[in-house]
DRENSE-475215 format. One record per residue (C-alpha): residue number from 1; residue in three letters; x, y, z. Coordinates in Angstrom, 2 decimals. Example, Ala and Ser with C-alpha at 12.3 -4.5 7.8 and 13.67 -1.06 7.14 Angstrom:
! DRENSE-475215
+-----+-----+---------+---------+---------+
:   k :   r :       X :       Y :       Z :
+-----+-----+---------+---------+---------+
:   1 : ALA :   12.30 :   -4.50 :    7.80 :
:   2 : SER :   13.67 :   -1.06 :    7.14 :
+-----+-----+---------+---------+---------+
***
This chain:
! DRENSE-475215
+-----+-----+---------+---------+---------+
:   k :   r :       X :       Y :       Z :
+-----+-----+---------+---------+---------+
:   1 : UNK :    9.32 :   12.76 :   15.98 :
:   2 : UNK :   11.61 :   12.10 :   18.94 :
:   3 : UNK :   10.47 :    8.62 :   19.98 :
:   4 : UNK :    8.48 :    5.77 :   18.51 :
:   5 : UNK :    4.90 :    5.66 :   19.87 :
:   6 : UNK :    4.04 :    2.68 :   22.05 :
:   7 : UNK :    1.15 :    0.50 :   20.92 :
:   8 : UNK :   -1.85 :   -0.04 :   23.17 :
:   9 : UNK :   -1.88 :   -3.71 :   22.22 :
:  10 : UNK :    0.06 :   -6.17 :   20.09 :
:  11 : UNK :   -0.75 :   -9.72 :   19.03 :
:  12 : UNK :   -0.29 :  -12.16 :   16.18 :
:  13 : UNK :   -2.92 :  -13.64 :   13.90 :
:  14 : UNK :   -1.30 :  -16.64 :   12.25 :
:  15 : UNK :    2.04 :  -15.15 :   11.05 :
:  16 : UNK :    0.82 :  -11.54 :   10.87 :
:  17 : UNK :    1.99 :   -9.14 :   13.58 :
:  18 : UNK :   -0.72 :   -6.65 :   14.63 :
:  19 : UNK :   -0.18 :   -3.39 :   16.51 :
:  20 : UNK :   -2.98 :   -1.09 :   17.74 :
:  21 : UNK :   -2.31 :    2.58 :   18.56 :
:  22 : UNK :   -4.21 :    5.24 :   20.46 :
:  23 : UNK :   -4.51 :    7.54 :   17.46 :
:  24 : UNK :   -4.16 :    7.64 :   13.72 :
:  25 : UNK :   -1.13 :    9.92 :   14.06 :
:  26 : UNK :    0.69 :    7.55 :   16.43 :
:  27 : UNK :   -0.11 :    4.62 :   14.13 :
:  28 : UNK :    1.44 :    6.41 :   11.14 :
:  29 : UNK :    4.45 :    7.53 :   13.13 :
:  30 : UNK :    5.13 :    4.03 :   14.42 :
:  31 : UNK :    4.91 :    2.52 :   10.95 :
:  32 : UNK :    7.25 :    5.18 :    9.55 :
:  33 : UNK :    9.75 :    4.54 :   12.35 :
:  34 : UNK :    9.75 :    0.82 :   11.58 :
:  35 : UNK :   10.07 :    1.33 :    7.82 :
:  36 : UNK :   12.90 :    3.85 :    8.30 :
:  37 : UNK :   14.75 :    1.44 :   10.56 :
:  38 : UNK :   14.34 :   -1.38 :    8.03 :
:  39 : UNK :   15.59 :    0.89 :    5.23 :
:  40 : UNK :   18.67 :    1.79 :    7.27 :
:  41 : UNK :   19.40 :   -1.86 :    8.05 :
:  42 : UNK :   19.07 :   -2.86 :    4.40 :
:  43 : UNK :   21.14 :    0.06 :    3.10 :
:  44 : UNK :   23.91 :   -0.91 :    5.51 :
:  45 : UNK :   24.37 :   -4.23 :    3.70 :
:  46 : UNK :   23.14 :   -3.74 :    0.13 :
:  47 : UNK :   23.61 :   -1.08 :   -2.53 :
:  48 : UNK :   19.93 :   -0.25 :   -3.14 :
:  49 : UNK :   16.54 :   -0.74 :   -1.55 :
:  50 : UNK :   13.49 :   -1.41 :   -3.72 :
:  51 : UNK :   10.20 :   -0.16 :   -2.28 :
:  52 : UNK :    6.54 :   -0.13 :   -3.34 :
:  53 : UNK :    4.14 :    2.49 :   -1.95 :
:  54 : UNK :    0.37 :    2.67 :   -1.64 :
:  55 : UNK :   -1.31 :    5.97 :   -2.50 :
:  56 : UNK :   -4.35 :    6.80 :   -0.36 :
:  57 : UNK :   -5.38 :    9.26 :    2.36 :
:  58 : UNK :   -4.97 :    6.41 :    4.87 :
:  59 : UNK :   -1.21 :    6.71 :    4.28 :
:  60 : UNK :   -0.94 :   10.47 :    4.96 :
:  61 : UNK :    0.49 :   10.35 :    8.48 :
:  62 : UNK :    2.85 :    7.53 :    7.60 :
:  63 : UNK :    4.14 :    9.28 :    4.47 :
:  64 : UNK :    4.53 :   12.64 :    6.20 :
:  65 : UNK :    6.61 :   11.09 :    8.98 :
:  66 : UNK :    8.74 :    9.03 :    6.61 :
:  67 : UNK :    9.37 :   12.06 :    4.38 :
:  68 : UNK :   10.78 :   13.96 :    7.36 :
:  69 : UNK :   12.88 :   11.10 :    8.74 :
:  70 : UNK :   16.50 :   12.19 :    9.16 :
:  71 : UNK :   19.47 :   10.33 :    7.77 :
:  72 : UNK :   17.83 :    8.15 :    5.10 :
:  73 : UNK :   19.84 :    7.93 :    1.86 :
:  74 : UNK :   16.95 :    8.15 :   -0.59 :
:  75 : UNK :   19.41 :    8.36 :   -3.49 :
:  76 : UNK :   19.80 :    4.59 :   -3.07 :
:  77 : UNK :   16.07 :    3.89 :   -3.07 :
:  78 : UNK :   14.16 :    2.58 :   -6.10 :
:  79 : UNK :   10.50 :    3.57 :   -5.69 :
:  80 : UNK :    7.44 :    2.00 :   -7.31 :
:  81 : UNK :    3.72 :    2.41 :   -6.77 :
:  82 : UNK :    1.22 :   -0.41 :   -6.73 :
:  83 : UNK :   -1.67 :    0.79 :   -8.88 :
:  84 : UNK :   -2.99 :    3.53 :  -11.16 :
:  85 : UNK :   -6.30 :    4.53 :  -12.70 :
:  86 : UNK :   -6.86 :    4.07 :  -16.42 :
:  87 : UNK :   -7.78 :    7.18 :  -18.38 :
:  88 : UNK :   -7.33 :   10.03 :  -15.91 :
:  89 : UNK :   -5.61 :   13.18 :  -17.21 :
:  90 : UNK :   -1.87 :   12.96 :  -16.63 :
:  91 : UNK :   -1.96 :   15.86 :  -14.16 :
:  92 : UNK :   -5.09 :   14.76 :  -12.26 :
:  93 : UNK :   -4.53 :   15.06 :   -8.49 :
:  94 : UNK :   -6.40 :   11.75 :   -8.02 :
:  95 : UNK :   -3.66 :    9.94 :   -9.94 :
:  96 : UNK :   -1.72 :    7.75 :   -7.57 :
:  97 : UNK :    1.69 :    8.64 :   -8.98 :
:  98 : UNK :    0.79 :   12.33 :   -8.57 :
:  99 : UNK :   -0.35 :   11.66 :   -5.00 :
: 100 : UNK :    3.00 :   10.07 :   -4.14 :
: 101 : UNK :    5.00 :   12.75 :   -5.93 :
: 102 : UNK :    3.35 :   15.42 :   -3.82 :
: 103 : UNK :    3.57 :   13.62 :   -0.48 :
: 104 : UNK :    6.86 :   11.76 :   -0.73 :
: 105 : UNK :    8.90 :   11.53 :   -3.91 :
: 106 : UNK :    9.30 :   15.26 :   -4.60 :
: 107 : UNK :   10.30 :   15.75 :   -0.96 :
: 108 : UNK :   12.87 :   12.99 :   -0.56 :
: 109 : UNK :   14.08 :   12.60 :   -4.18 :
: 110 : UNK :   14.55 :    8.82 :   -4.53 :
: 111 : UNK :   17.35 :    7.82 :   -6.85 :
: 112 : UNK :   14.87 :    6.04 :   -9.11 :
: 113 : UNK :   11.10 :    6.38 :   -9.44 :
: 114 : UNK :    9.09 :    4.14 :  -11.78 :
: 115 : UNK :    5.44 :    4.99 :  -12.44 :
: 116 : UNK :    2.59 :    3.07 :  -14.03 :
: 117 : UNK :    1.07 :    4.90 :  -17.01 :
: 118 : UNK :   -2.71 :    4.59 :  -17.02 :
: 119 : UNK :   -2.81 :    6.46 :  -20.34 :
: 120 : UNK :   -0.47 :    4.15 :  -22.22 :
: 121 : UNK :   -1.74 :    3.46 :  -25.76 :
: 122 : UNK :   -1.29 :   -0.29 :  -25.16 :
: 123 : UNK :   -2.22 :   -1.17 :  -21.58 :
: 124 : UNK :   -1.14 :   -4.80 :  -21.89 :
: 125 : UNK :    2.27 :   -3.64 :  -23.03 :
: 126 : UNK :    2.39 :   -1.21 :  -20.10 :
: 127 : UNK :    1.67 :   -4.09 :  -17.70 :
: 128 : UNK :    4.49 :   -6.09 :  -19.30 :
: 129 : UNK :    6.86 :   -3.12 :  -19.08 :
: 130 : UNK :    6.19 :   -2.57 :  -15.39 :
: 131 : UNK :    6.37 :   -6.29 :  -14.65 :
: 132 : UNK :    9.84 :   -6.39 :  -16.19 :
: 133 : UNK :   10.95 :   -3.50 :  -13.98 :
: 134 : UNK :    9.65 :   -5.28 :  -10.89 :
: 135 : UNK :   11.48 :   -8.46 :  -11.87 :
: 136 : UNK :   14.90 :   -6.81 :  -12.16 :
: 137 : UNK :   15.60 :   -7.54 :   -8.50 :
: 138 : UNK :   13.52 :   -8.66 :   -5.50 :
: 139 : UNK :   11.26 :   -6.11 :   -3.84 :
: 140 : UNK :   12.52 :   -5.33 :   -0.36 :
: 141 : UNK :    9.65 :   -3.37 :    1.22 :
: 142 : UNK :    5.96 :   -2.91 :    0.42 :
: 143 : UNK :    4.13 :   -0.10 :    2.23 :
: 144 : UNK :    0.45 :   -0.98 :    1.88 :
: 145 : UNK :   -3.07 :   -0.28 :    3.00 :
: 146 : UNK :   -6.37 :   -2.16 :    2.97 :
: 147 : UNK :   -9.53 :   -1.03 :    1.17 :
: 148 : UNK :  -13.04 :   -1.04 :    2.56 :
: 149 : UNK :  -13.70 :   -4.29 :    0.68 :
: 150 : UNK :  -10.44 :   -5.85 :    1.90 :
: 151 : UNK :   -8.53 :   -5.12 :   -1.29 :
: 152 : UNK :   -4.81 :   -4.50 :   -1.49 :
: 153 : UNK :   -3.72 :   -2.28 :   -4.39 :
: 154 : UNK :   -6.66 :   -2.72 :   -6.80 :
: 155 : UNK :   -7.03 :   -6.44 :   -6.16 :
: 156 : UNK :  -10.74 :   -6.30 :   -5.34 :
: 157 : UNK :  -12.46 :   -9.56 :   -4.32 :
: 158 : UNK :  -13.81 :  -10.31 :   -7.83 :
: 159 : UNK :  -10.36 :  -10.06 :   -9.47 :
: 160 : UNK :   -7.93 :  -10.96 :   -6.67 :
: 161 : UNK :   -5.95 :  -14.16 :   -7.23 :
: 162 : UNK :   -3.45 :  -15.45 :   -4.69 :
: 163 : UNK :   -1.82 :  -17.55 :   -7.46 :
: 164 : UNK :   -2.01 :  -14.95 :  -10.20 :
: 165 : UNK :    0.48 :  -15.74 :  -12.99 :
: 166 : UNK :    0.81 :  -12.02 :  -13.74 :
: 167 : UNK :    2.69 :   -9.38 :  -11.74 :
: 168 : UNK :    0.71 :   -6.42 :  -13.14 :
: 169 : UNK :   -2.70 :   -6.55 :  -14.79 :
: 170 : UNK :   -5.68 :   -4.53 :  -15.99 :
: 171 : UNK :   -8.68 :   -4.76 :  -13.67 :
: 172 : UNK :  -12.29 :   -3.60 :  -13.55 :
: 173 : UNK :  -12.93 :   -1.92 :  -10.21 :
: 174 : UNK :  -15.50 :   -3.24 :   -7.77 :
: 175 : UNK :  -18.37 :   -0.78 :   -6.96 :
: 176 : UNK :  -17.41 :   -0.84 :   -3.26 :
: 177 : UNK :  -13.85 :    0.08 :   -4.17 :
: 178 : UNK :  -15.02 :    2.90 :   -6.43 :
: 179 : UNK :  -17.34 :    4.28 :   -3.74 :
: 180 : UNK :  -14.41 :    4.29 :   -1.29 :
: 181 : UNK :  -12.73 :    6.85 :   -3.54 :
: 182 : UNK :  -15.78 :    9.08 :   -3.01 :
: 183 : UNK :  -15.66 :    8.46 :    0.76 :
: 184 : UNK :  -11.99 :    9.45 :    0.72 :
: 185 : UNK :  -12.86 :   12.74 :   -0.96 :
: 186 : UNK :  -10.87 :   12.00 :   -4.12 :
: 187 : UNK :  -13.95 :   12.24 :   -6.33 :
: 188 : UNK :  -17.26 :   14.05 :   -5.82 :
: 189 : UNK :  -19.48 :   11.32 :   -7.27 :
: 190 : UNK :  -19.29 :    7.64 :   -8.17 :
: 191 : UNK :  -19.67 :    8.45 :  -11.87 :
: 192 : UNK :  -16.40 :   10.40 :  -11.79 :
: 193 : UNK :  -14.38 :    7.42 :  -10.53 :
: 194 : UNK :  -12.65 :    5.50 :  -13.34 :
: 195 : UNK :  -13.94 :    2.00 :  -13.91 :
: 196 : UNK :  -10.58 :    0.43 :  -14.76 :
: 197 : UNK :   -7.08 :    0.47 :  -13.32 :
: 198 : UNK :   -3.66 :   -1.13 :  -13.57 :
: 199 : UNK :   -2.52 :   -2.97 :  -10.46 :
: 200 : UNK :    0.27 :   -5.05 :   -9.07 :
: 201 : UNK :   -1.20 :   -8.47 :   -8.32 :
: 202 : UNK :   -1.35 :  -10.21 :   -4.96 :
: 203 : UNK :    1.69 :  -12.45 :   -5.65 :
: 204 : UNK :    3.68 :   -9.37 :   -6.69 :
: 205 : UNK :    2.83 :   -7.59 :   -3.43 :
: 206 : UNK :    3.39 :  -10.67 :   -1.27 :
: 207 : UNK :    6.80 :  -11.30 :   -2.86 :
: 208 : UNK :    8.27 :   -8.42 :   -0.85 :
: 209 : UNK :   10.71 :   -9.39 :    1.89 :
: 210 : UNK :    8.98 :   -7.01 :    4.31 :
: 211 : UNK :    5.39 :   -5.75 :    4.30 :
: 212 : UNK :    4.10 :   -2.83 :    6.39 :
: 213 : UNK :    0.34 :   -2.24 :    6.21 :
: 214 : UNK :   -1.22 :    0.95 :    7.64 :
: 215 : UNK :   -5.01 :    0.94 :    8.15 :
: 216 : UNK :   -6.69 :    3.74 :   10.12 :
: 217 : UNK :  -10.24 :    4.96 :   10.55 :
: 218 : UNK :  -13.85 :    3.90 :   11.11 :
: 219 : UNK :  -14.53 :    3.07 :    7.44 :
: 220 : UNK :  -11.97 :    0.23 :    7.63 :
: 221 : UNK :  -13.35 :   -1.42 :   10.79 :
: 222 : UNK :  -15.21 :   -4.21 :    8.98 :
: 223 : UNK :  -12.34 :   -4.89 :    6.58 :
: 224 : UNK :   -9.89 :   -5.16 :    9.49 :
: 225 : UNK :  -12.21 :   -7.56 :   11.31 :
: 226 : UNK :  -12.53 :   -9.77 :    8.23 :
: 227 : UNK :   -8.77 :   -9.59 :    7.55 :
: 228 : UNK :   -7.96 :  -10.93 :   11.01 :
: 229 : UNK :  -10.98 :  -13.04 :   11.95 :
: 230 : UNK :  -12.25 :  -14.42 :    8.64 :
: 231 : UNK :  -10.97 :  -17.29 :    6.51 :
: 232 : UNK :   -7.93 :  -16.67 :    4.31 :
: 233 : UNK :   -9.70 :  -16.11 :    1.01 :
: 234 : UNK :   -9.92 :  -13.75 :   -1.95 :
: 235 : UNK :  -13.34 :  -12.75 :   -0.56 :
: 236 : UNK :  -11.13 :  -10.51 :    1.60 :
: 237 : UNK :   -7.80 :  -10.31 :   -0.23 :
: 238 : UNK :   -5.90 :   -8.77 :    2.71 :
: 239 : UNK :   -6.26 :  -12.05 :    4.64 :
: 240 : UNK :   -3.26 :  -13.39 :    2.68 :
: 241 : UNK :   -0.99 :  -11.21 :    4.85 :
: 242 : UNK :   -1.52 :  -13.80 :    7.59 :
: 243 : UNK :    0.76 :  -16.13 :    5.59 :
: 244 : UNK :    3.56 :  -13.59 :    5.04 :
: 245 : UNK :    6.77 :  -14.23 :    6.98 :
: 246 : UNK :    7.52 :  -10.56 :    7.72 :
: 247 : UNK :    4.32 :   -8.51 :    7.76 :
: 248 : UNK :    3.03 :   -5.96 :   10.30 :
: 249 : UNK :   -0.48 :   -4.51 :   10.37 :
: 250 : UNK :   -0.79 :   -1.08 :   12.04 :
: 251 : UNK :   -4.23 :   -0.06 :   13.34 :
: 252 : UNK :   -5.74 :    2.80 :   15.31 :
: 253 : UNK :   -8.52 :    2.38 :   17.83 :
: 254 : UNK :  -11.19 :    3.15 :   15.23 :
: 255 : UNK :  -10.07 :    0.59 :   12.66 :
: 256 : UNK :   -9.61 :   -2.00 :   15.43 :
: 257 : UNK :  -12.98 :   -1.36 :   17.07 :
: 258 : UNK :  -14.58 :   -4.70 :   16.09 :
: 259 : UNK :  -11.69 :   -6.90 :   17.15 :
: 260 : UNK :  -12.24 :   -9.13 :   20.19 :
+-----+-----+---------+---------+---------+
***
């Protein structure tokens, strides 16, 4: 990519910066350009950058652009992911760590990669282990998406808690969330989608110094509308981004179609 795409429209909703692009590709490229620039700025003044990544087809263009970005010292990046299914085979392509290995980590070789284990014999202990890793130092950057029900990571409306005392927890997945995995082509039927997952909580995600949220496509139109126009509530967990000091929401024309 030679130049950062120009948004069709920008505005703020409360504290959240919103940018709308002509296409899904331009949206992903713009987000990657901004994340790469932030990484370079941080690496110029600190030894390491700690980043959390979402794993979903909505992130494909963003991840592909970021993976090819020149001049980033990934050896000084500590990479985490925000959620993982419980009980999938370790090599299942639907696994979120496997998704990120294929699309980013194996390409750029971060200096440190920490993965949630959805097959751990003691899932509570796994949540505690990952929480301790997250607490070693502040998270610099979260690269996120929004689900069809407004979730972030696997914080679906029934389990999302803006004041959650935990950083990582076991959750039962909402039927809308599980059906999204079918819509995304990850699973052929609803019965194949796991019913439980491990997830970073909303306070863990919102603790990041910088948050970049990439949300393309017609299936996210209603969630985007509720995120920006509805009340700040766990009924649509993504609304909490409107209180974050340094958050940007990237949309394409399809995901922004219901906005006034």
